[in-house]
Structures are given as C-alpha cells and as structure tokens.
C-alpha positions in Angstrom: -72.8 18.8 -32.6 -70.0 19.0 -30.0 -72.5 18.3 -27.2 -73.9 15.4 -29.1 -70.5 13.8 -29.7 -69.5 14.3 -26.0 -72.7 12.6 -25.0 -72.1 9.7 -27.4 -68.5 9.4 -26.0 -69.8 9.3 -22.4 -72.5 6.7 -23.2 -70.1 4.4 -25.0 -67.6 4.7 -22.1 -70.3 4.0 -19.5 -71.7 1.0 -21.4 -68.2 -0.6 -21.7 -67.4 0.0 -18.1 -70.8 -1.4 -16.9 -70.3 -4.5 -19.0 -66.8 -5.0 -17.5 -68.2 -4.7 -14.0 -70.9 -7.3 -14.8 -68.3 -9.7 -16.3 -66.0 -9.4 -13.2 -69.0 -9.9 -10.9 -70.0 -13.1 -12.8 -66.5 -14.5 -13.4 -67.0 -17.8 -11.7 -69.6 -18.7 -14.3 -67.3 -18.2 -17.3 -63.8 -19.0 -16.0 -64.2 -22.7 -15.1 -62.4 -23.8 -18.3 -59.5 -21.4 -17.8 -58.0 -22.5 -14.5 -54.5 -23.2 -16.0 -54.0 -19.6 -17.3 -51.5 -18.5 -14.6 -49.3 -21.5 -15.4 -49.0 -20.5 -19.1 -45.5 -19.7 -20.1 -46.4 -16.2 -21.2 -48.5 -15.4 -18.2 -47.6 -12.1 -16.4 -50.3 -12.2 -13.7 -50.5 -14.1 -10.4 -54.2 -14.9 -10.1 -56.9 -16.2 -12.4 -58.4 -13.3 -14.2 -61.4 -13.0 -16.6 -60.3 -12.9 -20.2 -63.5 -11.8 -21.9 -63.0 -8.0 -21.7 -63.5 -8.0 -25.5 -67.2 -8.6 -24.8 -67.4 -5.2 -23.0 -65.4 -3.4 -25.7 -67.5 -4.8 -28.6 -70.7 -4.1 -26.6 -69.5 -0.4 -26.2 -68.8 -0.2 -30.0 -72.3 -1.6 -30.8 -73.9 0.9 -28.5 -71.8 3.7 -30.1 -73.3 2.9 -33.5 -76.8 4.0 -32.2 -75.6 7.1 -30.3 -73.2 8.4 -33.0 -74.1 11.1 -35.5 -76.2 9.9 -38.4 -73.3 10.8 -40.8 -71.2 8.0 -39.2 -73.9 5.3 -38.4 -74.1 3.7 -41.8 -70.4 3.0 -42.4 -69.9 2.2 -38.7 -72.7 -0.4 -38.6 -71.2 -2.2 -41.7 -67.8 -2.2 -40.0 -69.2 -3.6 -36.8 -70.8 -6.4 -38.7 -67.4 -7.4 -40.2 -66.2 -8.0 -36.6 -68.3 -11.1 -36.2 -66.0 -13.9 -37.4 -62.9 -12.8 -35.5 -64.8 -11.8 -32.4 -66.6 -15.2 -32.2 -63.5 -17.2 -32.8 -61.6 -15.2 -30.1 -64.5 -15.6 -27.7 -64.6 -19.3 -28.2 -60.9 -19.5 -27.2 -61.5 -17.2 -24.2 -64.3 -19.5 -22.9 -62.0 -22.5 -23.1 -62.8 -24.0 -26.5 -59.3 -24.4 -27.7 -58.8 -23.0 -31.1 -55.4 -23.0 -32.8 -53.8 -19.8 -33.7 -54.2 -20.7 -37.4 -58.0 -21.0 -37.0 -58.1 -17.6 -35.3 -56.0 -16.0 -38.1 -58.4 -17.6 -40.6 -61.3 -16.0 -38.7 -59.4 -12.6 -38.8 -58.9 -13.0 -42.6 -62.7 -13.8 -43.0 -63.5 -10.7 -41.0 -61.3 -8.7 -43.4 -62.9 -10.3 -46.4 -66.3 -9.3 -45.0 -65.1 -5.8 -44.4 -63.9 -5.6 -48.0 -67.3 -6.9 -49.3 -69.3 -4.5 -47.1 -67.2 -1.4 -47.4 -65.6 -1.8 -50.8 -62.2 -0.6 -49.7 -58.7 -2.3 -49.6 -55.1 -1.4 -49.6 -54.1 0.1 -53.0 -50.5 1.2 -52.4 -47.7 0.7 -49.9 -45.1 3.1 -51.4 -42.8 0.3 -52.4 -41.7 0.1 -56.0 -42.9 -3.1 -57.7 -45.3 -4.0 -54.9 -47.4 -1.0 -55.8 -47.6 -2.3 -59.3 -48.8 -5.7 -58.1 -51.4 -4.0 -55.9 -52.9 -2.5 -59.0 -54.4 -5.9 -59.6 -57.5 -6.1 -57.4 -57.3 -9.8 -56.4 -53.7 -9.2 -55.3 -54.6 -6.1 -53.4 -57.5 -7.9 -51.6 -55.3 -10.9 -50.6 -52.6 -8.5 -49.4 -55.2 -6.5 -47.4 -56.5 -9.7 -45.7 -53.0 -10.8 -44.8 -51.9 -7.4 -43.4 -55.0 -6.8 -41.4 -55.0 -10.3 -39.9 -51.4 -9.7 -38.9 -52.4 -6.6 -37.0 -55.0 -8.6 -35.1 -52.4 -11.1 -34.1 -50.0 -8.3 -33.1 -52.5 -6.8 -30.6 -53.1 -10.3 -29.2 -49.4 -10.9 -28.5 -49.0 -7.7 -26.4 -52.1 -8.5 -24.3 -49.9 -9.6 -21.4 -49.6 -6.6 -19.0 -52.3 -4.6 -17.3 -53.3 -1.8 -19.7 -50.7 -2.5 -22.4 -52.8 -3.7 -25.3 -55.8 -1.4 -24.5 -53.4 1.5 -23.8 -51.6 0.9 -27.1 -55.0 0.7 -28.8 -55.9 4.1 -27.3 -52.6 5.7 -28.4 -53.0 4.1 -31.9 -56.6 5.4 -32.2 -55.5 8.8 -31.2 -52.8 8.7 -33.9 -55.3 7.7 -36.5 -57.8 10.3 -35.3 -55.1 12.9 -35.6 -54.3 12.0 -39.2 -58.0 11.9 -40.0 -58.5 15.3 -38.5 -55.6 16.8 -40.5 -57.0 15.3 -43.7 -60.5 16.3 -43.1 -61.9 12.8 -42.6 -64.4 13.7 -39.9 -66.2 10.3 -40.0 -63.0 8.5 -39.0 -62.2 11.0 -36.3 -65.6 10.2 -34.7 -65.2 6.4 -35.2 -61.8 6.5 -33.5 -63.2 8.6 -30.6 -65.9 6.0 -30.0 -63.3 3.2 -29.9 -61.3 5.3 -27.4 -64.4 5.7 -25.2 -65.0 1.9 -25.2 -61.4 1.2 -24.5 -61.4 3.7 -21.6 -64.4 1.9 -20.0 -62.4 -1.3 -20.1 -59.2 0.3 -19.0 -61.0 1.5 -15.8 -60.9 -2.1 -14.6 -57.8 -3.4 -16.5 -55.3 -0.9 -15.2 -53.6 -0.9 -12.8 -54.9 -3.9 -11.0 -55.9 -6.2 -13.9 -59.3 -7.2 -12.8 -60.1 -8.2 -16.4 -58.2 -8.8 -19.6 -59.0 -8.3 -23.3 -58.6 -11.9 -24.1 -58.5 -13.1 -27.7 -61.9 -11.7 -28.6 -60.9 -8.3 -27.4 -57.3 -8.2 -28.7 -58.3 -9.6 -32.2 -61.3 -7.3 -32.4 -59.2 -4.3 -31.4 -56.6 -5.1 -34.0 -59.3 -5.6 -36.6 -60.9 -2.3 -35.8 -57.8 -0.3 -35.8 -56.4 -2.0 -38.9 -59.6 -1.3 -40.9 -59.8 2.3 -39.7 -56.3 2.8 -41.2 -57.3 1.0 -44.4 -60.3 3.2 -44.8 -58.2 6.3 -44.1 -55.6 5.3 -46.7 -58.3 4.5 -49.3 -59.9 7.9 -48.8 -56.7 10.0 -48.5 -54.4 9.3 -51.4 -51.6 11.5 -50.0 -51.4 9.5 -46.8 -48.2 7.3 -46.9 -48.6 3.8 -45.6 -45.2 4.3 -43.9 -46.9 6.8 -41.5 -49.5 4.1 -40.7 -46.6 1.7 -40.0 -45.3 4.2 -37.5 -48.7 4.5 -35.8 -48.8 0.7 -35.4 -45.1 0.4 -34.9 -44.8 -1.2 -31.5 -47.2 -4.1 -31.8 -45.9 -4.8 -35.4 -42.3 -4.6 -34.4 -42.8 -6.9 -31.4 -44.7 -9.4 -33.4 -42.3 -9.5 -36.4 -39.3 -9.7 -34.2 -40.9 -12.5 -32.1 -41.5 -14.5 -35.3 -37.9 -14.0 -36.4 -36.6 -14.9 -32.9 -38.6 -18.1 -32.7 -37.8 -19.2 -36.2 -34.1 -18.7 -35.6 -34.2 -20.8 -32.4 -36.1 -23.6 -34.2 -39.4 -23.1 -32.5 -42.8 -22.7 -34.1 -43.5 -19.0 -34.8 -46.9 -19.2 -33.1 -45.5 -20.8 -29.9 -45.7 -18.4 -26.9 -42.6 -17.5 -24.9 -41.5 -15.0 -22.3 -39.2 -12.9 -24.4 -41.5 -10.1 -25.6 -40.2 -6.7 -24.9 -42.8 -5.9 -22.2 -41.9 -9.2 -20.4 -38.2 -8.2 -20.3 -39.1 -4.8 -18.9 -41.3 -6.3 -16.2 -38.6 -8.8 -15.2 -36.0 -6.1 -15.1 -38.1 -4.0 -12.7 -38.6 -7.1 -10.5 -35.0 -8.1 -10.4 -33.4 -4.6 -10.2 -35.8 -2.6 -8.1 -38.8 -4.4 -6.7 -37.8 -7.9 -5.8 -39.9 -11.1 -5.7 -43.5 -11.1 -4.9 -44.1 -7.6 -6.3 -45.6 -8.5 -9.6 -48.8 -6.6 -8.8 -46.6 -3.5 -8.8 -44.1 -4.5 -11.6 -46.9 -5.4 -14.0 -48.6 -1.9 -14.3 -45.3 -0.1 -13.8 -43.9 -2.0 -16.8 -46.9 -0.8 -18.8 -46.2 2.8 -18.0 -42.6 2.3 -19.1 -43.8 0.6 -22.3 -46.3 3.2 -23.3 -43.6 5.9 -23.3 -42.0 3.8 -26.1 -45.3 3.2 -27.8 -46.2 6.9 -28.0 -43.1 8.3 -29.8 -43.5 6.5 -33.2 -47.2 7.4 -33.3 -46.3 11.1 -32.9 -43.9 10.8 -35.8 -46.6 9.0 -37.9 -49.0 11.9 -37.4 -46.3 14.5 -38.2 -45.0 12.7 -41.3 -48.4 11.5 -42.6 -47.7 12.8 -46.2 -43.9 12.4 -46.3 -43.1 8.9 -47.6 -39.3 9.1 -47.5 -39.1 10.7 -44.0 -41.7 8.3 -42.7 -39.8 5.3 -44.1 -36.5 6.7 -42.6 -38.3 7.0 -39.2 -39.4 3.3 -39.5 -35.9 2.2 -40.1 -34.5 4.3 -37.2 -37.2 3.0 -34.8 -36.5 -0.6 -35.9 -32.8 -0.3 -35.1 -33.6 1.3 -31.8 -36.1 -1.5 -31.0 -33.7 -4.4 -31.8 -30.8 -2.6 -30.1 -32.9 -2.0 -26.9 -34.1 -5.6 -26.9 -30.6 -7.0 -27.1 -29.4 -4.5 -24.4 -32.3 -5.7 -22.2 -31.3 -9.4 -22.7 -27.7 -8.5 -21.8 -28.8 -6.5 -18.6 -31.1 -9.3 -17.4 -28.3 -11.9 -17.9 -25.9 -9.8 -15.9 -28.3 -9.2 -13.1 -29.1 -12.9 -12.8 -25.4 -13.8 -12.6 -25.0 -11.2 -9.9 -27.9 -12.7 -8.0 -26.5 -16.2 -8.3 -23.2 -15.1 -6.9 -24.8 -13.1 -4.2 -27.2 -15.8 -2.9 -25.1 -18.8 -3.5 -27.0 -20.2 -6.5 -30.5 -19.7 -5.2 -32.8 -18.1 -7.7 
C-alpha cells in the first residue's frame, strides 16, 4: 500500500508540474487580456506573469482521483465535481473576463452547496454556546457552512500575492489537516490531503522562488474550497475534533482576511477593495526599505514568503496538538489574534519611521 501511495503522490506531482510548464510556455496565448496586472494596487511582482496556475493544480487533483487507492476514489471524485462552479468562475477572471468579487463568492457558495448535496456533510457545531443550538437546525447549518467555506476561498485568494505564499500556506494547512486525520484514524482524509500536497508541490516548483506562474483566482479559490471541505468532512466524521483547532490550522489566511475587512471598513473603503496593507506586503516593503533597497523585489518577494511561512506554521502546530481540547484551542486563537494585530501595528510603525528617516536622509526623494 505504501508503494502505491508513493506512486500516486509522484504521478500527481509530475502532472501538476508538467501542466505548469505547458502553461508558462504558452503564456502569450492566455495573457493578452491581463496586461495591466503589474499596475494593480496590490501587485507584488515586477513583470507580467501567468495567473492560471489553478489549472495545473486542479488537473493534478483530477489525475490523483484515478491513481489513488480505491478506498478514496469515490468520495474524492464527488468532491472534485463540487469544485466546478468556483473553479470556472475564477478561471474566467484569470482569463480577463472581469467578474466581481461578489459573483466569485456566489460561485464559491454554489460549490459548497454542491459539496453538501454530493457528500451529505456540513458543519454541525462550532463550540460556541447558542450558535451550536442554532446549528442543530439543518437549514441554518447548511447556510452557515456555505458562508464559512466561501470565506476560506476568499482568504486564500487574498494572500496570493507573494511567490509561494498561498501555495506554501496551502501545503502547511494540508499537513495540519493530515496530521489531525492521522491522529483520529481518518485514513481517507490523510490520503486526500497528501494528493493535494503533491499537486501543490508541482505548482510550487515554478512558483517559488522566481514566480514564473501564480495560482490566480481559479487556483486560490479552488485551494480554499478544497482545504475548507477537507476540514468540514473531518469535523463531521470526528465528533471530538474542536472547530477551534481547525481555526488554528487556517489561522493566518483567516486572520489576514478578517483584519483586512475590519481595516477597510473603518477607513470607509469597500471591504472587497484591494490595498497594499496585507501583512505579507508590509513584510516585503520592510525588507526592501531596511535591507535590500530599491529594485530588489525579485529577492524581497520570495524572502518575505519565507518570513511569512514561519508565522503560518506555528498556529497549525498548535491546532494539531490541541485538536480535542476546545478551551485550550480557543485560548490559543485569542493569543495568536492579539499577536497578529500587535505585530501588524508594530510593522506599520516601523515602516513609517523608516520612511521618515529616508525622507530626511535623501532630502525628500522617495
């Protein structure tokens, strides 16, 4: 069995990597409508780059269905089918057919509704008094599940700004879910997460460090949907698993997204309007201003990812360790939230100080 799983892992990795290579080689045919990407306010790259890496990842996942053990294939195939709405909506955006963020979220919700219909699972508890009672009503639980999983899709899309950050976070998250699945004896979910990791690694080969291809909306939304539903299935199958442990596993993309929404709302801007104040963008600019200087974004970008992944990993470890300890997991979420906000505010303060020093040093030239 171990040899079979290893072979399936390698085939999935190879198919994803091969698809990325083809997409990069043919980029002039699918990038004509995206020439303004590097001028986007949230852009962190200096040259036009293919944004349809999601095609490669989903292709790897589809292949993995047919090379995985038979015990996994049935549930895995149903799950892959549920990806269709959110993947197609994201791909349309990546190819230049402008879709609003609201339409993409609706597509994510439709994918979740399809997953509920095909798999027959949804979130049944969140370890919050009162809300758990409401989730006892199936329609409420289904609506909550659609909202929560669509939010995770959006979260992974928002952090797809640095080379390797979204895919690296996806790998770390999948490892965390695989760890919990292993502890609880859910072997199907262990294998499903391993296949996702293989597909992500094939993409990461070209995405990090030089950023030859990005996930794009199709990839980021599909990755978020996949990981969110792996966690929903895991919680549905394992009653002792506390949702607060799952929050820890997904902590960084969720914290960055929720804080971005709060920040934009407080400043009077639409919550879905992009900006350059995500944590990873602050880290990259700090590295440029303090250590690397101008014109070194090709170094600052992947270096910022390495710094960020060190923050991403820690909550995931706690999520695995505290998988069946609701109070301790909740306490960890609170602590990490305080650290996140405090670190963000400190980063803003440091960047402001550095800019003031540069203005004085260079006579007002930025």
